[in-house]
C-alpha positions, 0 to 999 in steps of 0.5 A: 563520491558526492551525495546530493539530495534532489527530493525538492527538485523531483516529482513522481506520477504513479500509473496503475491499473489493468491497462497501465502497460497499454498506456505506457508502452507506446510512449517509449522505445524500451521494453515495458513487458513483464519479461523485459521490465520485471517487478521491483526493477528500475529503468531510465528511459523516455516517455514521449520527450520526457526523461524519467526513472521508471520503477516497477512497483505498486502500492495499490495492488495493481500493475503499474509504475512510479515515474520520476522526473525533474520538477520542471518537467512534471507538468509535461509528463502529466500531459503526456500520460493524460493524452495517451491515457484518454482512449483507455479511460484514464482517471486522475485518482487522489489520496483517498483512492490510493489509501483505499486500494493499499488497505485492501492489499494490506500495505502498511503506511509508515508513521500511521500503521507502524512506527519505530515503537513496533517491531516488524513481526508484530507489524506483519512485515517479518517476511522482509527480515532475514534473521540469519544475516547481520543487521542493526537491531538483530540481537534485540529482535532475537531476544524479543518475547513473542508479540503481545499485539499485532497489526490486525486486518478487520472487515466491518460486518455491515457493508454500509458501515464505515470508520475513519481511523483512530477509533477504539476497538473492543474485544469481548467488551473490553477496550483492547486496541485502536484503529490505525487506518481505515477506508471503504474497500470498493473492490471488496464492498466493505470497509477495511480497517487495520488495528493494533490488537492482541493476537486474535484468530481469523474470524474473531468478532470485535467492535469498533466504537464510532461516534458512540456506536459499537460497529461489529467487525471481524478479524480477516486473513490477509492479504484481502485482495489478490493474494497470489499477486497475479494483478501486479506480477504480469 
């Protein structure tokens, strides 16, 4: 067996949105329907004349695929998707749009929202841990005390207010944590922030200090957008 790192020779383009399937399906002979290409599945295929590895997953809360090809074919893949998408109103969205959508969906960013200093239960990803199986670190998790902090979703009370991330958060007037990520949520119509805070009940009011001003926010229940995953799994 040989293992080779091909990262530097690979590129990825994400196609997401309500019309993602309408854009991609005419470009391939393979079945990209929900029944033919289920969520969290991968398939090697061609889009136009470009060989791709298509992965049906979404970090933005919408139907779509991550499409991987070799770096030398990246521009051809882009042009193929762009031409096919023009009649559907396709747009080129950047990192800020990506960040806004993933925060509305409650998707964490490794290295920003959580690191190896946090355990999965306090970070809100305990659903991915199977404590009845053997894995490195299971004994430590099993012996851990109940979390004294949690990665907490906040919605700013004022629809016109915004924060950027790394701001201190006050609970009952006391500095109690900090914002990890924040962005305006255009679907929700308010700024979404995630912060490390002591465990707080949904609906609890807090304040985020933004350039010396205390901005009111409220602990929200997640996911904030499409809790039944109907937009992705269809």
